[in-house]
C-alpha positions as CSV (number, residue, x, y, z in Angstrom):
1,M,-4.7,11.7,8.2
2,K,-7.2,8.9,7.8
3,W,-10.0,9.2,5.3
4,K,-13.0,7.0,4.5
5,L,-13.2,6.1,0.8
6,A,-16.4,8.0,0.1
7,E,-15.1,11.1,1.9
8,A,-11.8,10.9,0.1
9,K,-13.5,10.6,-3.3
10,N,-15.7,13.7,-2.5
11,R,-12.7,15.7,-1.3
12,F,-10.0,14.4,-3.5
13,S,-8.5,17.8,-4.2
14,E,-8.0,18.3,-0.4
15,V,-6.5,14.8,0.0
16,F,-4.1,15.6,-2.9
17,R,-3.1,19.0,-1.3
18,L,-2.6,17.5,2.2
19,A,-0.5,14.6,0.7
20,L,1.9,17.2,-0.7
21,K,1.8,19.5,2.4
22,D,1.5,17.1,5.4
23,G,2.6,13.8,4.1
24,P,0.8,10.5,3.2
25,Q,-3.0,10.3,3.5
26,R,-4.5,6.9,4.5
27,I,-7.8,5.9,2.8
28,T,-9.8,3.0,4.1
29,R,-12.7,1.0,2.8
30,H,-15.1,-0.4,5.4
31,G,-12.5,0.4,8.0
32,N,-10.2,-2.3,6.8
33,E,-8.4,-2.2,3.5
34,A,-6.2,0.8,3.1
35,V,-4.3,2.7,0.5
36,Y,-2.1,5.7,0.8
37,V,-1.9,8.9,-1.3
38,L,1.6,10.3,-1.1
39,S,3.7,12.9,-2.9
40,E,6.0,11.8,-5.7
41,S,9.0,12.9,-3.7
42,E,7.9,10.8,-0.7
43,Y,7.3,7.8,-3.0
44,R,10.8,8.1,-4.5
45,R,12.4,8.4,-1.1
46,L,10.6,5.3,0.2
47,K,11.3,3.3,-3.0
48,G,14.9,4.3,-2.9
49,D,15.2,5.4,-6.5
50,P,18.7,6.1,-7.6
51,P,19.4,9.7,-8.7
52,D,19.1,10.4,-12.4
53,F,22.3,10.0,-14.4
54,I,23.2,13.7,-14.6
55,E,22.6,14.1,-10.8
56,F,24.8,11.1,-10.2
57,L,27.6,12.6,-12.3
58,L,27.4,16.0,-10.6
59,N,27.2,14.6,-7.1
60,G,29.2,11.4,-7.4
61,P,32.6,10.7,-5.9
62,S,35.6,12.8,-7.0
63,L,37.8,11.3,-9.7
64,E,40.7,13.5,-8.7
65,G,43.9,11.5,-8.4
66,L,42.5,8.6,-10.4
67,E,44.9,7.3,-13.0
68,L,43.1,7.1,-16.3
69,G,46.1,6.3,-18.6
70,R,45.9,3.6,-21.2
71,D,47.4,0.2,-20.7
72,A,50.8,-0.1,-22.4
73,S,50.0,-3.6,-23.5
74,P,51.4,-4.7,-26.9
75,M,47.9,-5.8,-27.9
76,R,47.1,-2.1,-28.2
77,D,49.5,-1.7,-31.1
78,V,47.5,-2.8,-34.2
79,D,48.7,-2.3,-37.7
80,L,46.0,-2.3,-40.3
């Protein structure tokens, strides 16, 4: 939806609610300059934020079958 700045200021709670429910709300000043009010989830989707670390670990690729053994290199044998 398109809002004039003065109207958006007076009805900000409605602008906020509609941004969550219906998507980004466009606000103009003198019919030209525009800003958008959008939900955090929409912002993150558009920005392409990576998932948080825990989400990445839980939903990342399977490590099944991956060889995780140690290298048998002689440099690993250290006498102290």
